[in-house]
N, C-alpha and C positions, 0 to 999 in steps of 0.2 A: 635490540629490536629484531623481531622475526622477519627474515627476508626470504624471498622465493628466488631460486636460481634462474628459473625461466618461467614465463607466464603459461607455458603449455606443458609443464612437467606433470607427472602422474597426479591424479586428483582423487577425491572421494566420490566423484560422480559415477553413476552406474546407469545402465538402461532401466527405464521405468518398468516395474513389475506389478504395480497396483492395478486393480480393476476399479473403474470409476463407480460402478454400481455398489461395490462393497464399501468404498470410502463414503459414499452418500448414505448408505444404510447405517454406517457406524456413527456419523456425525450429525445427520439431520435431526434425530431426536433431541440432541443438545441444542441445536439451532432453534428448534421449536420451543424449547423451554426458555431460551433467551428472548425470543419474540414475544412471549407472554407479557413481559413487563416493560416492553420498549416504550410505549406511549407514556406511561407514568414516569419513567426515568427522563424522557424528553421534557415533559412538563415541569418536573421538579429539579432538573439538572442533577440527578442522582448518578454518581459515578458507578459504573458496572463492575466493581471489584469482584463481586461474587461470581458474575457471569464469566469474566476473564479467567477466574480460577477454575471454573467448570471445564473450560477448554484446556487449561494446563493439565488438570487431572486426567483428562481424556487423551493426553498426549497429542494434541493438535500440532504441537511443535514438530512432531516426528513425521508429519505427512510427506514432506519432500525428501527426508533422509532415506537412503537406500536400505533395503531389508538387511543387507550384509552388516550394516552398522546399527541395527536395532530400530529402524524406522518402518514406514509404510510403503516406501518405494514409489511415490507418485511422480508423474511428469509435472512440468511447470503448468501445462494446460489444465491438468487435473487439479493442481493446487489452487490456481486462480479461480477455477469453477467453484471449488469449495468455498473460497473466500467470498465469491459473489453470493452464494447461498447464505453464508453467515451475514453478509451485509443486508440481504433481504430481511433477515431477522432483526438486525440492529447495526446500522451503518457506523455508529461510534465504536462498537466492539470490534468490528472488522478492521477499522482503521488503526486501532491500537496495535494490531498484529503486524503492521506493515514493516516497521524497522526490525522487528524480531525475525521475521521470515527472510528479510533481505540479508541480515548478517549470517543466518544459517546458510543461505545460498552462497554467500561469500566464502565461508569456510569449506563448503563442499567443493568449490572450485580451486581451493588452495592445495599446495603440495602436502602430502601426508607427513606428519611430524608429531613428536610428543606433545607439543603445544596444541596442535589442532586435534589430536586424539583427546586431549583434555577438554577442548571445547565441545566435541561431540558428546563427551560424558556429561558435561554441564547441561546440554540440551536434553539428554535422557533424564537428567536429574530435575528437569522442569525449571531451570533457571531462565530468566526472561530478559530480553534486551530492549532498551528504549533508545530514542534518538538524541543526537547532540551535534549536528553538523552546522546548522544555520547560525551565523553570528548575530548577536544582539546589536541593537543600536545602529542598524543599517550597515553593518560591516559586511564585507564581501571577501571572497577568496583572494582578491588582489591586495587587500589591506588587512588581512586576518590578524586579530589581536590575541586570540587564544594561543598559548605557548605550550610546548611539550619539551621539558628539559630533563636530561639524564643526570641523576645524582646517585653515584655508586651503582648498586644493583637494581635500582628502581627508576621510574620516571615521575616527574611532577607536572600536573596539568593545571593551568591557571587561565581563566577566561570566563566569558559570559555568552550564553546561547539562548535562542528563542526557537519556537516551533519544535520543542523537544517532545514530540509525540510519543505517547506511551510511557513517559518517564515515571509517572507515579505508580505504574504497575510493575516497574522493572527492578531487576537485581543488578543489571549492568547498563551502562550508558555508552553508546558508540559516539565518541567525540573526535572531531578533526581539529588539528591545531598546526602551528608552524614550529618546526624543529630548529635546532641551533644553527643549522646550515641553510635555513630558509625554505627547506622542502616541506611539503604537506605530509603530515603524519596522522594516522588514526589510532586512537587508543580505546581500549575497553576498560572503563573505569567502574569499579564497584560503587554502587549507589550508597552502600551502607558504610559510610566513613564521614568524619567531621568536615572534610574539605568539600563536600557536595551539598548544595542547597537547592531544592526544587520548590517551585512556586506554582500554585493554582491561579494563574493570572491570564489564562486564555480567554479572550472576550469576543471571539468571532461569533456571528449570529447562527452559525451552524457547527456541527461536529463538536458540541460544547463540552463533552465529557471524555475527550480523547487525551487529556493531559498534554496539550500542545503549547504550554506556556514556557516560563523561564527556567533555566538551569544555570547555576553559578558554581564555578570551580575555583578553589583557592588552595594551591599546593596539594591537589588531590593525587593520590598515589596510584600509579599503574605499574604492573609488573612485566617482566620479560615474558614473552609469549602472548601478551595481550596488546602489543604495540606493532603496527604494520605501516609500511609506506603506503600513502594513499594511491600512488600510481600502480600498486600491485593488487588493489582490490578487484573483485570480479569485473571482467571487461564489460558486461552488460548490466552493471549495477544501476545506472540511471534508468535504463529501460525497465529493470525489475521494479524499481520504486514507482515509476509512472504506470506500469501495468497493474500494480497493486491498487492504485487509485482508480483505474478503469474497472477493476473487478468490483470495487465498492460501489461505483456509479452504476454498474450493471445490476448489482443487487438492489439498489434504490429503484431502478426502473421496474424491476420485478415487483417490488413492494407497492409501487404506485398502481400497477395493474391490479394487484391483489386487493388493495384497499379501495380503489375506485370501483371495482366490480362489486365488492361487498356493499359499498355505500349506495350504488345504483339499485341493487336488489332491495335495499331497505328503504329507499325513497318512497314516501307515501302519496305524493300528489305531483301533478305536472302543470306546467304553464298552459294558458289557453291556446297558445300558438302551437303546442305540441301535436304530434301526429297520432298520439294515443294517450288517453288519460292515465294509463299505467306507465310510469317512467321506464320500467324494465322491458316494456313492449314497444317503446318509441324507437322507430328505426334510426332517427337521427342521433339519439343518445347511444344506441347500440353501436353506431358507426364510430363514435368517439372511442368507445372501449376497443373496438377492432383496430383503430388507428394506433392506439397506445400499445396494443399487443404486437403490432408490427415493429414498434421501437424496441420492445423486449427482444424480439427475434433478431433484429439487426445489431443491437448492442451485444448480445451473447455471441453472435457470429463474429463480430469484430474483435471481441475479447479473445475468443479461441484462436483466431487467425494471428493476432499479435503474440499470444502466449506460445503458439506453435513455432513462431519465428525465433523466440528465445530458446525453446527446446533445441532447435537446430544449432544455435550458437554453442550451447552447452555441449552438444555431441562433438562438434568440431574441436572445442577446447579440450575435452577429455581425450580425444584422439591425438592431440598434439599437432593438428594440421593448422598452422598459423594462417596460411594464405586463405584457406577456406573459412576459418573462423572470422577473419577480418572482413571478408566478402559478406558473410552472413550478418556481421554487425551492422553493415550498411542496410542490408535488407530488413534487419530487425528495427533499425531506426525508422525506416519508411513505414513499416507495418504498424509500429506503436504510434507514430504521429498520425497516420491515417485513422487508426482506431480511436485515438484521442479526439479527433475532430468529429468522427461519426458518433461516438458514445456520448460526448457532451451535448451535441445537438439532440440526440435521442432522449436523454434523460431530462433535459430542461424543457423540451417540447412536451414530454409526458407530464412533468410536474405542473405545468401551466394549463395544458388543454384538458386534463382529466376533470377539472372543475366545470368544464362545459357540459359534462354529462350529469352534473350534480346540482342540487339547489343551493340557495344561500346558506342553508344549515351546514353545508360541508365546510364552511369557514369556522365552525365552532372550535374553540380551544380544547374542548373535550376530546375531539378526534385527532387533533394535532396533525392534520394532513399537510399543513404548511411545512412540517419538518422535512418533508421530502425535497421541496425546493431549496430550503435553507441549507440542508446538508449537501445537496448536489452542487449548489452555487458555490459553497465554500470549497468543496473538493476541486471543482472546475477552475478555481482561482489559484490553485497551488503552483502550477507550472504554466509557462507562457504559451497558451494555446493560440493567442493572437498571432504568433510568429510562424506557427507550424505550416500553414498553407503556403506561405511565401517560401519557406525552406524547401518544402516538397517541390514546388514549381521550379525553384532554382536548380534542384537536383535533376529533375526530369528534362529541363530545357538546356541547362548549361553543364550538367554532369558534375556540379559541385557537391562534395560529400555532405550529407545531412548529419553525419554522426558527430556527437559531442565527445569531448575527452577531458580528462583531468587537466591537461595542459591548457586547453582553451578556456577552462574555468578561471585561469589566472588573469583573464582580462577583466574580471570583476563580477560576473553575474552569478546568480544562484539558480538552481533548478535544472531540469533536463528538457 
C-alpha cells in the first residue's frame, strides 16, 4: 500500500499560472458543440460518450494540473468556473467529470513518488476515473462490506457499490473498502478486467446519463501504487466533491436563464391580463427574467467564494503549514455549506419561476425545459442540505466545528 509520511509533505501543487480568459477561449467552443445535442440526448436518454471523449481529447483533464507537470495550471476557482460553463452546455456531461477531477486533486495533494508520477502520466495519457465509494444495499462506512485483501504483490477487491458516477466512461474506478485490520482503504481498480461488472441501472428522474448505477467487484485486482489509506486522501476531498456539484448547479442556473430568455423572445401571444400584447415587452414577464438573472449572479458568486476557500486550503497544505491548513478547512466547510444553501435555493427558484414568464407551450416535451428542474433536484438531493443550516448555526453560536472527517464517517453516514 502506498503511504504518505506526513499529510503536509511536499506535493505536486503549485501556484496557479493559468489565465481564466485563455481557459475559456480554449474550452468554450467544445462546450458549445456539446450544448448542440443536449435536448435530444435528454429526451432519448442517449449517453454522451462522444461528448466526453471530445473533452478527453482536448485535455480537459489537465486543467488543474500545474504547467510544470504538463497541465494548464488552473486554480480551483478557475476549474470550477469551467465546470459550470460545461454544465450550462450539458449537466450530465459535467457531472461525469466529478470523480475524475477529484482524484486528480487527490494526487496533486500527495507526496511525490514513482507511483504518483505514474498517475500524472496516466492523466496525460487521457485515462479516466469513475466513482466507487457508496455501498450498495444501504450499506454505510460503519458496516462497510466491500473488502480489500492483500495477496502477494497485489490486492483483491470484493464488494458492491451504487452511485458509481462516471463508471461507464472510465478506465479506472476509485473504490473504498475495509482492509484486513478494519481500516478504510481506497483502491484504484482497472475497469477492464473480469472481476468488474458495471450496470446501467440508474433510475433517477434527473442526471440520467451520468452512469451513476451499480458496480460489482469480485476478486478485482489492484496493484501496489494504486492503493491508499482513506485517511490520507486530500483533506478537502468532501468539499471538492460538494463544490463540483455546486458548479454543475450553477451551470444549470445559467442554462435556465439562457433558455428562458430565448423562449420569451419566441413567445407569440400574451394573456389578456398582460401589460403588453407582446410578451417580450411585458414588464411583468421581463421582471421574471431579471429575477432569474439575479440567481445566476448569486450562484456564480457563491461558487467562486467556496472555490476560493478551497484554493486557500491547498496553498496551506502545499506550504506544510498544518495549523493554518486546519483553520482553513473549517473556513472552507463554512463557505461550501453556505454556498450549498444559496446555490440550491437559487437554481430551484429559477427552474420553477422561469415558467412564469412563458406560456403553457413551455411545458412541451420538445423543448425539455423540465430537464433543468429534474437535474437540479437530483443533484441537490446528493448531500444532506437539510442539515447544513443547523450545523452552521451550531458553529456560529457554540463554536462546534462544522468540518467532517473520515473518522466521523465511521458513525455510519454517507456524503459531506
